[in-house]
C-alpha positions, -999 to 999 in steps of 0.1 A, spaced: -239 321 -918 -196 333 -934 -184 344 -903 -191 312 -883 -177 294 -915 -148 322 -913 -142 316 -874 -139 276 -877 -111 285 -904 -91 301 -876 -90 270 -859 -57 256 -851 -37 232 -832 -3 244 -816 28 214 -829 34 209 -789 -1 197 -783 3 177 -811 29 158 -797 20 164 -759 -11 140 -772 5 118 -792 27 109 -763 -6 108 -743 -25 84 -767 8 61 -770 8 58 -729 -27 48 -727 -44 78 -715 -67 79 -744 -93 95 -724 -77 121 -703 -62 136 -740 -98 136 -753 -113 152 -721 -88 179 -722 -91 184 -757 -126 182 -753 -128 215 -727 -103 235 -738 -115 232 -769 -153 243 -757 -137 269 -731 -116 287 -763 -143 287 -782 -169 300 -755 -146 335 -758 -143 329 -800 -181 333 -802 -189 358 -778 -160 378 -794 -178 373 -832 -211 384 -818 -196 411 -811 -176 416 -841 -142 417 -831 -118 411 -850 -101 375 -848 -64 361 -860 -67 330 -845 -77 305 -820 -49 277 -811 -49 250 -788 -19 241 -767 -10 216 -741 -26 234 -714 -49 254 -727 -61 280 -758 -55 313 -768 -80 335 -789 -57 360 -809 -76 391 -812 -68 419 -829 -85 444 -806 -67 469 -782 -81 480 -753 -113 502 -768 -143 480 -769 -167 485 -740 -156 469 -705 -194 450 -703 -183 438 -734 -150 425 -725 -160 410 -695 -189 390 -719 -160 376 -738 -138 370 -707 -166 353 -693 -184 330 -718 -149 310 -714 -158 296 -679 -194 293 -682 -186 267 -705 -175 245 -680 -210 250 -663 -221 238 -700 -204 207 -698 -209 195 -663 -246 201 -669 -241 181 -699 -218 149 -683 -242 151 -654 -267 144 -680 -251 118 -696 -241 98 -666 -269 99 -653 -281 86 -685 -257 54 -678 -243 66 -711 -205 69 -694 -191 51 -664 -190 64 -631 -151 64 -635 -155 84 -665 -172 111 -649 -153 111 -622 -124 113 -651 -138 145 -666 -151 164 -640 -117 162 -621 -102 178 -653 -131 203 -658 -132 220 -624 -96 216 -626 -92 235 -656 -118 259 -644 -102 270 -613 -67 274 -634 -81 299 -658 -99 318 -625 -62 326 -610 -62 360 -607 -25 362 -631 -26 376 -667 -32 361 -696 -53 343 -672 -95 349 -673 -88 357 -638 -61 379 -651 -85 394 -679 -113 399 -648 -88 416 -625 -78 443 -656 -114 454 -664 -121 460 -626 -84 485 -630 -98 496 -658 -133 507 -641 -111 528 -614 -79 539 -631 -66 551 -669 -54 524 -690 -16 527 -688 -23 524 -649 -43 494 -651 -22 478 -674 3 482 -654 -11 475 -619 -26 442 -639 9 428 -645 20 437 -612 -8 415 -592 -3 390 -616 32 385 -608 23 387 -570 3 361 -573 22 342 -594 46 345 -567 23 329 -541 8 302 -562 46 294 -573 58 290 -530 24 273 -525 34 247 -554 69 245 -537 56 234 -502 21 213 -509 33 198 -550 69 199 -552 72 175 -582 40 181 -599 59 183 -634 19 195 -651 20 222 -629 52 236 -637 52 236 -665 22 257 -663 37 285 -642 67 286 -666 39 296 -694 25 321 -670 62 335 -658 67 340 -698 29 352 -707 37 373 -678 72 385 -689 63 390 -728 34 418 -716 57 433 -697 83 437 -719 57 448 -749 41 470 -720 50 501 -744 37 489 -771 -1 476 -760 3 517 -746 8 527 -783 -18 509 -803 -44 517 -779 -41 553 -785 -34 541 -826 -68 528 -824 -80 554 -807 -61 580 -837 -77 558 -867 -111 566 -862 -122 539 -834 -145 565 -818 -179 546 -822 -170 528 -784 -166 560 -768 -192 570 -746 -182 600 -727 -163 633 -734 -142 647 -705 -117 670 -702 -87 671 -682 -72 702 -666 -28 696 -671 6 725 -664 11 739 -695 46 718 -690 32 687 -688 51 665 -721 27 652 -750 35 617 -740 27 623 -703 -12 635 -715 -18 600 -727 -14 579 -693 -42 597 -680 -65 585 -707 -95 559 -693 -106 536 -721 -146 548 -729 -141 582 -733 -126 608 -753 -110 638 -741 -103 673 -741 -68 687 -727 -70 724 -707 -44 741 -696 -36 773 -687 -4 794 -704 -11 820 -678 -35 839 -653 -57 848 -682 -53 823 -711 -69 795 -708 -62 766 -738 -76 737 -745 -67 711 -770 -90 681 -777 -79 644 -782 -78 642 -820 -52 671 -819 -31 654 -796 -30 623 -809 -25 640 -848 8 653 -829 18 625 -815 16 599 -849 15 627 -875 44 652 -862 61 632 -840 58 658 -813 61 632 -781 84 651 -762 68 688 -767 52 709 -740 17 718 -738 26 753 -746 50 741 -775 22 727 -790 -2 757 -793 31 779 -802 
């Protein structure tokens, strides 16, 4: 029970959200503000409840004018299945809301105009969140798919590249179809800023991924895997081969008769404690 009370205490309203909500109410858009708030809140609560169920560390839940953010203190070492469940738990709430709204409408608790307004917002917000653009849910699904195929660093980069491609397409379509829709442009601006920040911090994302492994968060490691590299490979280059969910042994040949192996713990210790990021594998054992 305590963790659910703690979760509720982490819900905050962004000042910009409060401003937009006040403007909406003052301009006779009370129902729009109320419906959007309910939809966004339930969506983010779905993510938060799923994350809490898996004992993920949640910093805060913030409601924004165009969506919400669940700020997690997790850095890529959770199982992909857990990530998928946490991600999809947001969109699933839209189905739940549709069923509830349909029931209330059929029971004549809400008039048709409000029902149509709610369904319109519900579908629009769901479709927006499923766009394959980081940090939307669709972008996270795309990252999880890439993570099944590529190492962590490449999966993250490919997610950002793909997100920028889809965001560019969305921008062109907006110019052609809805060139004066301020709401859409505001959402696109938010996505561009979010992508730029994620791109700017991409190296820190990789470092946090490694730090979490270094400081003992290994309960989610599913398999041990060996990779063969050349003795000239730099330590910082080694980590670009690491997939999530695996613990690594790195094998390399010093010469034809001398094969060496360094395990992940030794490599991480050399990187973080001994500051040997630019050392080659051969230099690490000399």
